[in-house]
N, C-alpha and C positions, 0 to 999 in steps of 0.2 A: 741448270745449276741452282741449287738452293742456297738460302741464306747462310747455312751452316758451313758451306764450302768457301765462302768469299766474305771478307770483312774489310771495310775501308776506314782508314784513320787519317788524322791530320786534315789540312786545309782542302777544300775542293780545288780541283785542277782548274787553273785559269788559262783559257786559250789566249795566247799572245799573238798580236799581229806579226806578220812576217817582217823581219828586220835582217838586213845584211849582216853576215858575220855570226849569226846565231842559229846555224843550221845543225846543231847538235842533236843528240837523241831526245825525243819527247816522252818515250816509255822505256825505262830500263828494268828488265826482268832479271831477277837473281833466284838462284836455286839454293834453298837451305835445308839442312838436315841436322843441325845441332853440332856438327863436327867442327874442329878448329879452322879448317880451311874454308868451310861454308860461311862461318861467321865473319872471317876476314873478307870473304867476297861480298857479303852483305854490308859490311862497313864501306868497302870500296864502292859498291853500287849506290849506297845511300849518299856518299860524298859527291859522286859523279852527278846523280840525280839533283841533289840540292844545288850544286853549282850551275847545272844546265837549266834549272826550272822545270825539270821533268817529273813525271810520275814514276814512283817505284812500285813494282809488283813483285812481291816476295812469294815464292812457290815452295811449299813443304810437300814432298811426295813420300808417302810410306810405301815401301815395296815389299809386299808380302813375300816371305821366303817360299821356295818351291815346295817345301815339305809341310807348309802350314795347313794343308787339307788333311794331313794325317795326325794333327795334334788333337789332344783331348780338349774337351770343353773347358776345363780349368786352365789349361796351359794356353789355349786360344784366347781365353779372357784376359790372362796376364799380359799376353803380347798386345791385345787391344787396349788395355789400360796403359801400357807403356807408350804406345803410339798417341793416345790421347793426351798424356801428360807432357810429352815432348811438344806436341802441336799447341798445347795451352802455353807452354814456356815461350815458344817461338812467337806466338800470337801476342803475348804480353810484351816481348822485346820489340816486336814491330810497332805496336801502339806507343811505347815509351820513345822509341826513335822518332816516330812521326811527330809527337808532340815536342820532343827537344830540338828537332831540325826544322820544324814547321814545314814538313814535307808530306805531300799526298802519297799515302802508301795503301796498296791493296794487298791483303793477305789471302792466299789460296791454300786450301789443304786438300790434297788429292791422294788417291790410293792407286797403285799400279806400277808399271814400269817407269823409272825416273826420266829417262830419255823420251819416251813417248809422251809423258805428261808435261814435261817441260816444253817440248815442240808444240804440243796442242795449246798450251797456255800462252806461248809466244805468238802463235798465230791469232788466237782469240783476242788478245789485248793489243795486237798489232805492235809488238815490241820492236824497237829500233836497235836494241843491243841485248845480248844475253851475257850475264855473268855468273860464273860457277867457280868453286874452289876445286883445286886439283885434288885427285884421288890419293889418299894415304895408304891404299891397299897395294901391296907389292904385285899381285897378280894382274892388276890393271896395266902395268907397264908392258905386259906381253899381250894380253887379250884386248885391251882398249877399255877406256873409262867412258863415263857419260860425257865429260868434257871432250874427249876425242871424237866421240860420235857427233857431238853438236858442231865442232869445228868442221868435220868432214860434210855435214849436211849443207853447209855453205849458203843458208837462207838468211842469216843474221850475222853481224860482227859478234864474235864470242871472245870475251875476256876470261882467261883462266888465271885465277889468283893462287899463288903457292901457299 
């Protein structure tokens, strides 16, 4: 993983000695994509991480459309530019939040299937909890959303924020 994919903001993580009653999550991972529900999920995850003294890992996954291989160079360039602009906005928001909350934050920018990349990031960073926003797309109620698939995986506690 190169430096362009991962950036850290805020204070360094401070390992704390074990203390009875403080067995909450140490690493909270949140999926962000710029939607209203993902931004609410990020706010929830940041608040939880701050209260628990945990590290927040924010993951932005750009999922290329299945038809992207058929796009012309100009259109593909516009799609890439949109991805880059959204990633820059989310990166700036993470940096701002890390400074305001005095919270260690790692920002990851990935390409691929959202479910696969969130699982991979959660495993790599040894997440104790995964937080995602609920899907706003009507079809996901029938077919299943990323949130539903994460819950069914059963490897981490998953919080789905409406």
